[in-house]
N, C-alpha and C positions, 0 to 999 in steps of 0.2 A: 418596307420593314423599318419601323422606328424603334430605336433603343434609347433607353435612358442612360447616358454615359455616367459612370461613377468613377470617382477618383480611386486609384489603387490603394491609397492609405485607408480610406473608409472600408474597403473590402478586407484588408489585412486586419484592421482594428476589430471588425465584426467577427472574423474567424478566430482571432486570438481570444476575444472575450468569451466566445462559445467554448473554446478549448480550455480556458482557465476555469470556467464554471464546472465543466465536466471533470477536470482534474481535481478541483477542490471537493466536489461531491464524492468522487472515488476515494480520495484521501481520508475524508471524514468517515466514510463507510468502512474503510480498512481499519482505522483507529477504533471505531465502535466495535467491530467484530473482534479485534484483538483484545480489547478491554473485557469483553464478555467471555472469550474463549480461554484466556490465560488467568491463572490464579494470581493473587496479590503480589506474592514474592516474585513471580515471573514478570509481572508488569513493571515492578520496580527495577528489574535488572535487564530487561530485554525490550527493545522498542522497534516496531515495524517502521521501515522507511520507504518501502515501495512494493507495489504489486504490478509487475510487468512480465509479459509473456508467460503468464500462469505461474510465475515464481514470486513468492513472498520473500522479501529480503528483510532480515531482522538484525539489528545491531545489539551486541552485548558488550559488557565492560571488560570481561576477562575470559581466560581459557576455561575456568571452572563453569561459567555460564554457557560457553560454547559447547562444552561436553554435555551439560545438563539439558540444553535445548535439543541437542542431537539425539539424546535418549528419549525425549518427549515429542520429537518431531511428528511422528505419525499421528499421535493422539491430538496434538495441537492443530495440525492441518485439518483433521476431521472435524474438530469442534469449530474451528475458524470457518470452514466451508459451510457448515450447517447454519451458521449465524450470518455470514456475509451476504449482502443483498445484491451485490454486483452481478453482471452477466457472466463474466468469466471467473471461474473458481481457481484457487491456487492448487497446482499439481505438485509443487515442490517448494521447499523453503531453503534459502541460502542464509547461513548464519555467519556474521562477520564480527570481528572484534574491532571496536572503535568507539568514538564519542557519538551520542545520539544525534547531535547537530551536524555531523560530518556528511 
């Protein structure tokens, strides 16, 4: 039984590069779906930051937009899921107040 020994670093680098590519593709797909699902005013005031465990997390700038998105949540999720090309669809949306870069 002969094996080609590989350095652990090469294995980790390979796995990380595959993970990063998948994460970048998923992130781009989330942004694309949000851009098509949300109207222009919503896009200016609310920014998706992640889609994990079937929960789309969106950051808004203030409590007015927190309330606004809470009222639009069902409709936005439906539109988002109809557009999103990922395997796992969003079942819920968390809306947080904060800076988009946070």
